[in-house]
PLY file of the C-alpha trace (Angstrom):
ply
format ascii 1.0
element vertex 136
property float x
property float y
property float z
element edge 135
property int vertex1
property int vertex2
end_header
116.69 68.56 72.29
113.38 69.76 70.43
112.47 73.35 69.86
109.99 73.10 73.02
112.96 72.22 74.99
115.26 74.90 73.77
112.45 77.36 74.34
111.81 76.12 77.84
115.51 76.33 78.49
115.73 79.92 77.27
112.73 81.06 79.43
114.17 79.53 82.52
117.58 81.10 81.96
115.89 84.56 81.49
113.83 84.18 84.34
116.58 83.21 86.49
118.85 85.96 85.56
115.85 88.39 86.32
115.55 86.74 89.69
119.38 87.05 90.35
119.48 90.87 89.51
116.39 91.36 91.58
118.03 89.61 94.82
121.15 91.95 93.96
119.37 95.13 93.87
117.04 94.41 97.01
113.66 94.90 95.05
111.13 92.49 94.18
111.40 90.79 90.66
108.11 92.11 89.62
108.95 95.70 90.45
112.17 95.71 88.83
110.86 94.01 85.49
107.90 96.45 85.69
110.33 99.61 85.75
111.55 98.17 82.35
108.18 97.61 80.63
106.50 100.95 81.82
106.51 103.78 79.59
108.57 106.57 81.48
106.79 109.76 82.11
103.46 108.29 80.81
101.56 110.11 83.76
103.62 113.35 83.77
100.71 115.56 82.36
97.96 113.79 84.55
96.32 115.73 87.35
95.55 114.10 90.58
91.75 113.05 89.47
93.24 111.41 86.38
95.96 109.68 88.40
93.30 108.27 90.71
91.27 106.97 87.74
94.30 105.53 86.16
95.31 103.80 89.51
91.87 102.45 89.92
91.80 100.91 86.44
95.41 99.48 86.75
94.66 97.87 90.08
91.41 96.34 88.71
93.21 94.86 85.80
96.18 93.49 87.90
93.58 91.75 90.13
92.02 90.06 86.78
95.52 88.99 85.84
96.27 87.51 89.30
93.23 85.41 89.07
94.03 84.21 85.43
97.43 83.31 86.69
96.04 81.49 89.49
93.69 79.52 87.38
96.67 78.53 85.19
97.84 76.32 87.81
101.25 75.57 89.43
102.34 72.74 87.04
105.02 73.33 84.43
102.48 73.97 81.56
100.58 76.38 83.91
103.62 78.54 84.70
104.55 78.36 80.90
101.05 79.68 80.00
101.39 82.40 82.59
104.86 83.55 81.54
103.80 83.83 77.91
100.28 84.99 78.26
99.80 87.14 81.42
103.02 87.91 83.21
104.22 90.51 80.42
100.99 92.69 81.02
101.07 92.06 84.75
104.53 93.51 84.87
103.82 96.32 82.93
100.83 97.21 85.02
103.23 96.92 88.17
105.60 99.50 86.58
102.74 101.68 85.75
101.30 101.50 89.32
104.90 102.55 90.37
104.72 105.50 87.97
101.31 106.50 89.18
102.53 106.25 92.82
105.48 108.39 91.91
103.59 111.08 90.32
101.00 111.35 92.89
103.41 111.96 95.41
105.35 114.56 93.42
102.07 116.35 92.84
100.88 116.02 96.63
97.83 114.02 95.31
96.03 111.57 97.64
98.07 108.46 97.77
97.04 106.01 95.11
95.06 103.04 96.27
97.17 100.30 98.01
97.31 97.05 96.41
94.95 94.63 97.75
96.46 91.21 98.26
94.10 88.43 96.65
91.77 87.10 99.02
92.60 83.60 100.28
89.71 81.16 99.72
87.53 80.51 102.47
88.38 77.19 104.23
85.83 74.58 103.21
83.80 73.04 105.95
84.22 69.38 106.37
81.19 67.30 104.98
79.23 65.51 107.37
78.74 61.96 107.02
75.39 60.81 105.86
75.26 57.75 108.11
72.16 57.47 110.38
74.33 57.03 113.49
75.05 59.60 115.91
78.34 60.67 117.16
79.43 59.59 120.69
0 1
1 2
2 3
3 4
4 5
5 6
6 7
7 8
8 9
9 10
10 11
11 12
12 13
13 14
14 15
15 16
16 17
17 18
18 19
19 20
20 21
21 22
22 23
23 24
24 25
25 26
26 27
27 28
28 29
29 30
30 31
31 32
32 33
33 34
34 35
35 36
36 37
37 38
38 39
39 40
40 41
41 42
42 43
43 44
44 45
45 46
46 47
47 48
48 49
49 50
50 51
51 52
52 53
53 54
54 55
55 56
56 57
57 58
58 59
59 60
60 61
61 62
62 63
63 64
64 65
65 66
66 67
67 68
68 69
69 70
70 71
71 72
72 73
73 74
74 75
75 76
76 77
77 78
78 79
79 80
80 81
81 82
82 83
83 84
84 85
85 86
86 87
87 88
88 89
89 90
90 91
91 92
92 93
93 94
94 95
95 96
96 97
97 98
98 99
99 100
100 101
101 102
102 103
103 104
104 105
105 106
106 107
107 108
108 109
109 110
110 111
111 112
112 113
113 114
114 115
115 116
116 117
117 118
118 119
119 120
120 121
121 122
122 123
123 124
124 125
125 126
126 127
127 128
128 129
129 130
130 131
131 132
132 133
133 134
134 135
């Protein structure tokens, strides 16, 4: 087995273990891994206005990364690129967003903006045939 195969197996094993632990704890994998990647107490000294600004910036970057992950594709090489290039930052941002929400609730701030699911692309209209015949 070459080095690429060993790395691939290692990544798959880590992701599988993370998925299983998330199932056992009842939370989503992204949120559970995000807890480990986010700096604890990062937002403890923030006031409500600062938390709102941090939430807005964090959500904007999350959306950018979601687009990049989607562009990477669903093939094996696309998953690898996503896992190496985008996923760690995305998971950290998820953890940061959980921390922002927690401190917003503790400080009785206005709730942090909700996560917007990426909009599904509009269905393409079927192209009309360019024949000179009328449809019956």
